[in-house]
DRENSEKOL-681609 format. One record per atom (N, C-alpha, C): residue number from 1; residue in three letters; atom name; x, y, z. Coordinates in pm, 1 decimal. Each point is the difference from the previous one (the first is absolute). Example, Ala and Ser with C-alpha at 12.3 -4.5 7.8 and 13.67 -1.06 7.14 Angstrom:
# residues 2
pt pos 1, code ALA, site N, u 1319.0, v -569.0, w 780.0
pt pos 1, code ALA, site CA, u -89.0, v 119.0, w 0.0
pt pos 1, code ALA, site C, u 90.0, v 120.0, w 0.0
pt pos 2, code SER, site N, u -35.0, v 105.0, w -72.0
pt pos 2, code SER, site CA, u 82.0, v 119.0, w 6.0
pt pos 2, code SER, site C, u -77.0, v 109.0, w 73.0
# end
This chain:
# residues 69
pt pos 1, code MET, site N, u 11781.6, v 27742.4, w 6268.3
pt pos 1, code MET, site CA, u 78.1, v -50.4, w -96.9
pt pos 1, code MET, site C, u -97.0, v -12.7, w -143.3
pt pos 2, code LYS, site N, u 18.1, v 88.4, w -62.3
pt pos 2, code LYS, site CA, u -64.6, v -17.3, w -145.2
pt pos 2, code LYS, site C, u 42.2, v -31.8, w -115.9
pt pos 3, code THR, site N, u -86.2, v -67.5, w -90.5
pt pos 3, code THR, site CA, u 60.5, v -50.2, w -130.7
pt pos 3, code THR, site C, u -28.6, v 99.8, w -117.7
pt pos 4, code ILE, site N, u 80.4, v -12.8, w -90.9
pt pos 4, code ILE, site CA, u 7.4, v 100.0, w -110.7
pt pos 4, code ILE, site C, u -16.1, v -80.1, w -152.4
pt pos 5, code ALA, site N, u -73.1, v -15.3, w -114.0
pt pos 5, code ALA, site CA, u 45.5, v -65.7, w -123.1
pt pos 5, code ALA, site C, u 67.6, v 84.9, w -82.0
pt pos 6, code VAL, site N, u 111.4, v -46.0, w -65.8
pt pos 6, code VAL, site CA, u 55.0, v 77.9, w -100.1
pt pos 6, code VAL, site C, u 60.7, v -92.3, w -99.7
pt pos 7, code ASP, site N, u -6.1, v 43.1, w -111.1
pt pos 7, code ASP, site CA, u 42.6, v -74.3, w -149.0
pt pos 7, code ASP, site C, u 165.5, v -53.2, w 33.4
pt pos 8, code GLU, site N, u 47.7, v -81.4, w -80.6
pt pos 8, code GLU, site CA, u 131.5, v -53.7, w -37.3
pt pos 8, code GLU, site C, u 90.1, v 128.3, w -8.1
pt pos 9, code SER, site N, u -31.1, v 96.5, w -59.3
pt pos 9, code SER, site CA, u 97.6, v 81.1, w -61.3
pt pos 9, code SER, site C, u -1.0, v 118.7, w 117.1
pt pos 10, code THR, site N, u -102.6, v 21.4, w 78.2
pt pos 10, code THR, site CA, u 5.6, v 87.3, w 125.8
pt pos 10, code THR, site C, u 67.9, v -75.9, w 112.5
pt pos 11, code TRP, site N, u -6.1, v -123.5, w 14.7
pt pos 11, code TRP, site CA, u 74.4, v -77.0, w 118.6
pt pos 11, code TRP, site C, u 136.2, v 0.8, w -41.2
pt pos 12, code LYS, site N, u 53.5, v -24.2, w -114.0
pt pos 12, code LYS, site CA, u 151.0, v 3.4, w -49.9
pt pos 12, code LYS, site C, u 51.1, v 168.3, w 33.8
pt pos 13, code LYS, site N, u -81.8, v 111.9, w -13.8
pt pos 13, code LYS, site CA, u 56.3, v 100.9, w 22.0
pt pos 13, code LYS, site C, u -3.7, v 19.5, w 130.8
pt pos 14, code ILE, site N, u -92.1, v -43.2, w 63.2
pt pos 14, code ILE, site CA, u -7.0, v 8.2, w 190.0
pt pos 14, code ILE, site C, u 132.7, v -47.3, w 43.5
pt pos 15, code LYS, site N, u 41.4, v -133.9, w -56.7
pt pos 15, code LYS, site CA, u 112.2, v -67.4, w 46.2
pt pos 15, code LYS, site C, u 113.3, v 77.1, w -4.5
pt pos 16, code MET, site N, u 4.5, v 54.4, w -117.7
pt pos 16, code MET, site CA, u 127.1, v 74.4, w -72.1
pt pos 16, code MET, site C, u 23.7, v 104.5, w 82.8
pt pos 17, code LEU, site N, u -122.1, v 57.4, w 37.4
pt pos 17, code LEU, site CA, u 9.5, v 123.3, w 100.3
pt pos 17, code LEU, site C, u 35.5, v -33.0, w 161.6
pt pos 18, code LYS, site N, u -20.0, v -90.7, w 9.6
pt pos 18, code LYS, site CA, u 13.8, v -65.7, w 139.9
pt pos 18, code LYS, site C, u 155.6, v -23.0, w 24.1
pt pos 19, code ASP, site N, u 63.8, v -41.5, w -122.9
pt pos 19, code ASP, site CA, u 177.4, v -36.5, w 34.0
pt pos 19, code ASP, site C, u 33.4, v 128.3, w -30.9
pt pos 20, code LYS, site N, u -38.1, v 88.1, w -108.4
pt pos 20, code LYS, site CA, u 79.3, v 141.8, w -7.6
pt pos 20, code LYS, site C, u -12.3, v 90.4, w 129.6
pt pos 21, code LEU, site N, u -93.8, v -17.6, w 66.0
pt pos 21, code LEU, site CA, u -49.7, v 98.0, w 130.5
pt pos 21, code LEU, site C, u 78.4, v -61.4, w 87.1
pt pos 22, code GLU, site N, u 12.9, v -130.3, w -6.2
pt pos 22, code GLU, site CA, u 40.6, v -75.8, w 132.5
pt pos 22, code GLU, site C, u -99.4, v -58.3, w 60.9
pt pos 23, code ALA, site N, u -116.1, v 17.3, w 3.0
pt pos 23, code ALA, site CA, u -110.2, v -23.6, w 100.1
pt pos 23, code ALA, site C, u -6.3, v -112.8, w 85.1
pt pos 24, code ARG, site N, u -4.7, v 20.4, w 102.7
pt pos 24, code ARG, site CA, u -65.3, v -136.3, w 44.8
pt pos 24, code ARG, site C, u -110.8, v -87.0, w -31.7
pt pos 25, code SER, site N, u -102.9, v 79.5, w -9.2
pt pos 25, code SER, site CA, u -108.7, v -36.7, w -76.8
pt pos 25, code SER, site C, u -122.2, v 68.2, w -87.1
pt pos 26, code TYR, site N, u -56.6, v -67.7, w -34.1
pt pos 26, code TYR, site CA, u -74.6, v 48.6, w -141.6
pt pos 26, code TYR, site C, u -98.0, v 109.5, w 89.1
pt pos 27, code ASP, site N, u -16.9, v 5.8, w 120.8
pt pos 27, code ASP, site CA, u -91.5, v 77.5, w 66.3
pt pos 27, code ASP, site C, u 84.2, v 161.7, w -29.0
pt pos 28, code GLU, site N, u 117.7, v -32.5, w 48.8
pt pos 28, code GLU, site CA, u 113.9, v 117.6, w -6.5
pt pos 28, code GLU, site C, u 12.7, v 45.2, w -151.8
pt pos 29, code VAL, site N, u -9.8, v -76.9, w -93.6
pt pos 29, code VAL, site CA, u 15.6, v 63.7, w -136.4
pt pos 29, code VAL, site C, u -114.5, v 99.4, w -36.4
pt pos 30, code LEU, site N, u -124.7, v -60.2, w 34.6
pt pos 30, code LEU, site CA, u -128.2, v 51.5, w -2.0
pt pos 30, code LEU, site C, u -3.9, v 152.1, w 63.6
pt pos 31, code GLN, site N, u 33.7, v 15.8, w 124.1
pt pos 31, code GLN, site CA, u 33.6, v 118.1, w 90.7
pt pos 31, code GLN, site C, u 101.6, v 67.0, w -59.5
pt pos 32, code LYS, site N, u 105.3, v -36.2, w -53.6
pt pos 32, code LYS, site CA, u 79.0, v 82.2, w -77.1
pt pos 32, code LYS, site C, u -42.6, v 85.3, w -142.0
pt pos 33, code LEU, site N, u -86.8, v -119.1, w -49.3
pt pos 33, code LEU, site CA, u -48.9, v 35.5, w -103.0
pt pos 33, code LEU, site C, u -111.0, v 120.0, w 9.7
pt pos 34, code ILE, site N, u -87.8, v 5.4, w 135.6
pt pos 34, code ILE, site CA, u -98.0, v 75.9, w -9.4
pt pos 34, code ILE, site C, u 66.3, v 128.8, w 57.8
pt pos 35, code GLU, site N, u 114.3, v -12.5, w 124.1
pt pos 35, code GLU, site CA, u 64.0, v 91.1, w -0.1
pt pos 35, code GLU, site C, u 39.8, v 90.8, w -104.9
pt pos 36, code THR, site N, u 79.0, v -44.6, w -90.1
pt pos 36, code THR, site CA, u 53.4, v 81.2, w -128.1
pt pos 36, code THR, site C, u -136.2, v 58.5, w -53.4
pt pos 37, code TRP, site N, u -92.8, v -29.2, w -33.0
pt pos 37, code TRP, site CA, u -148.7, v 55.5, w -57.3
pt pos 37, code TRP, site C, u -19.6, v 106.3, w 66.2
pt pos 38, code HIS, site N, u -8.5, v -32.6, w 123.4
pt pos 38, code HIS, site CA, u -64.5, v 143.1, w 74.6
pt pos 38, code HIS, site C, u 145.7, v 130.5, w -26.1
pt pos 39, code LEU, site N, u 87.0, v -52.3, w 43.1
pt pos 39, code LEU, site CA, u 134.3, v 86.0, w -31.9
pt pos 39, code LEU, site C, u -9.0, v 76.2, w -137.3
pt pos 40, code VAL, site N, u -28.4, v -84.1, w -113.7
pt pos 40, code VAL, site CA, u -26.5, v 60.1, w -139.9
pt pos 40, code VAL, site C, u -135.4, v 126.1, w -5.7
pt pos 41, code GLU, site N, u -117.4, v -52.7, w 76.6
pt pos 41, code GLU, site CA, u -85.5, v 52.6, w -19.2
pt pos 41, code GLU, site C, u 1.0, v 146.5, w 102.1
pt pos 42, code LEU, site N, u 64.8, v -35.8, w 88.9
pt pos 42, code LEU, site CA, u 46.7, v 122.5, w 79.1
pt pos 42, code LEU, site C, u 90.0, v 144.2, w -61.5
pt pos 43, code ASP, site N, u 82.0, v -99.8, w -114.3
pt pos 43, code ASP, site CA, u 107.6, v 91.9, w -51.9
pt pos 43, code ASP, site C, u -78.5, v 76.7, w -88.8
pt pos 44, code LYS, site N, u -114.9, v -97.2, w -89.6
pt pos 44, code LYS, site CA, u -81.9, v 82.9, w -92.2
pt pos 44, code LYS, site C, u -76.4, v 139.6, w 19.6
pt pos 45, code LYS, site N, u -11.8, v -18.5, w 148.4
pt pos 45, code LYS, site CA, u -126.8, v 82.2, w 35.2
pt pos 45, code LYS, site C, u 87.5, v 120.8, w 93.3
pt pos 46, code VAL, site N, u 136.8, v -24.4, w 25.3
pt pos 46, code VAL, site CA, u 58.3, v 90.1, w 70.8
pt pos 46, code VAL, site C, u 81.4, v 90.6, w -153.2
pt pos 47, code ASP, site N, u 26.0, v -49.3, w -115.1
pt pos 47, code ASP, site CA, u 6.2, v 72.5, w -123.6
pt pos 47, code ASP, site C, u -98.0, v 110.9, w -31.8
pt pos 48, code LYS, site N, u -133.9, v -46.4, w 51.8
pt pos 48, code LYS, site CA, u -91.7, v 117.5, w -53.3
pt pos 48, code LYS, site C, u -19.3, v 85.2, w 104.7
pt pos 49, code VAL, site N, u 95.6, v -30.5, w 149.2
pt pos 49, code VAL, site CA, u 2.1, v 149.5, w 75.9
pt pos 49, code VAL, site C, u 88.0, v 116.5, w -61.9
pt pos 50, code VAL, site N, u -59.4, v 113.0, w 12.1
pt pos 50, code VAL, site CA, u 70.7, v 119.2, w -27.4
pt pos 50, code VAL, site C, u -27.7, v 88.9, w 119.4
pt pos 51, code MET, site N, u 124.0, v 65.7, w 52.7
pt pos 51, code MET, site CA, u -12.4, v 97.7, w 89.9
pt pos 51, code MET, site C, u 133.2, v 62.8, w -0.3
pt pos 52, code ASN, site N, u -48.2, v 136.4, w 72.2
pt pos 52, code ASN, site CA, u 132.3, v 93.8, w 8.9
pt pos 52, code ASN, site C, u 77.6, v -11.6, w 75.7
pt pos 53, code ASP, site N, u 115.4, v 40.3, w 29.4
pt pos 53, code ASP, site CA, u 111.1, v -0.8, w 116.5
pt pos 53, code ASP, site C, u -33.5, v -19.0, w 117.6
pt pos 54, code ASP, site N, u -82.1, v 93.8, w 21.8
pt pos 54, code ASP, site CA, u -60.6, v 56.8, w 136.0
pt pos 54, code ASP, site C, u -94.9, v -118.9, w 60.5
pt pos 55, code GLU, site N, u -89.0, v -60.4, w -84.9
pt pos 55, code GLU, site CA, u -79.5, v -90.7, w 17.7
pt pos 55, code GLU, site C, u 69.1, v -137.7, w 28.4
pt pos 56, code ALA, site N, u 104.5, v -26.3, w -107.1
pt pos 56, code ALA, site CA, u 73.1, v -100.7, w 33.6
pt pos 56, code ALA, site C, u 94.3, v -17.6, w 120.3
pt pos 57, code GLU, site N, u 30.4, v 116.4, w 41.3
pt pos 57, code GLU, site CA, u 65.9, v 15.8, w 140.7
pt pos 57, code GLU, site C, u -81.9, v -43.9, w 131.9
pt pos 58, code THR, site N, u -153.3, v 72.2, w -56.3
pt pos 58, code THR, site CA, u -89.0, v -26.6, w 147.8
pt pos 58, code THR, site C, u -37.4, v -129.2, w 5.5
pt pos 59, code LEU, site N, u 5.7, v -90.2, w -123.3
pt pos 59, code LEU, site CA, u -54.2, v -123.7, w -14.0
pt pos 59, code LEU, site C, u 130.9, v -85.6, w 38.8
pt pos 60, code ILE, site N, u 119.2, v 18.7, w 22.5
pt pos 60, code ILE, site CA, u 130.9, v -85.7, w 35.7
pt pos 60, code ILE, site C, u -24.3, v 32.2, w 185.2
pt pos 61, code SER, site N, u -11.9, v 120.5, w 8.2
pt pos 61, code SER, site CA, u -5.7, v 23.9, w 189.9
pt pos 61, code SER, site C, u -110.0, v -89.5, w 38.0
pt pos 62, code ILE, site N, u -104.6, v -10.0, w -90.9
pt pos 62, code ILE, site CA, u -132.4, v -82.5, w 62.9
pt pos 62, code ILE, site C, u 32.3, v -126.6, w -0.3
pt pos 63, code ILE, site N, u 84.4, v -52.9, w -70.4
pt pos 63, code ILE, site CA, u 28.0, v -143.2, w -11.0
pt pos 63, code ILE, site C, u 92.7, v -50.4, w 100.2
pt pos 64, code LYS, site N, u 123.4, v 119.8, w -0.5
pt pos 64, code LYS, site CA, u 104.5, v -11.6, w 114.8
pt pos 64, code LYS, site C, u -48.2, v -10.4, w 133.7
pt pos 65, code LYS, site N, u -113.9, v 66.3, w 38.5
pt pos 65, code LYS, site CA, u -104.4, v -20.5, w 104.9
pt pos 65, code LYS, site C, u -65.1, v -113.3, w 36.0
pt pos 66, code LYS, site N, u -38.0, v -17.0, w -88.8
pt pos 66, code LYS, site CA, u -83.6, v -165.4, w 7.9
pt pos 66, code LYS, site C, u 92.8, v -97.5, w 19.7
pt pos 67, code LYS, site N, u 104.6, v 2.4, w -61.3
pt pos 67, code LYS, site CA, u 101.8, v -104.9, w 42.0
pt pos 67, code LYS, site C, u 55.3, v 0.0, w 131.8
pt pos 68, code GLU, site N, u 16.3, v 106.2, w 60.1
pt pos 68, code GLU, site CA, u 43.6, v 19.4, w 138.8
pt pos 68, code GLU, site C, u -109.4, v -43.8, w 99.1
pt pos 69, code SER, site N, u -104.4, v 7.8, w -33.0
pt pos 69, code SER, site CA, u -95.1, v -0.9, w 89.7
pt pos 69, code SER, site C, u -28.3, v -155.7, w 31.2
# end
């Protein structure tokens, strides 16, 4: 277990998020924030991906095969 220092304003916001997210711990709040950040970053990268329909179908097929294995 590690400890981090935050200012009063950040502490209040984290407490508010904990209540809104119905999180059981502050660790859970931070995990959700990190996950959300990763999803936002992924979304930014996906927006930049451009491919034609055939390429998209091939990619979908590959992803489905990976999920099955």
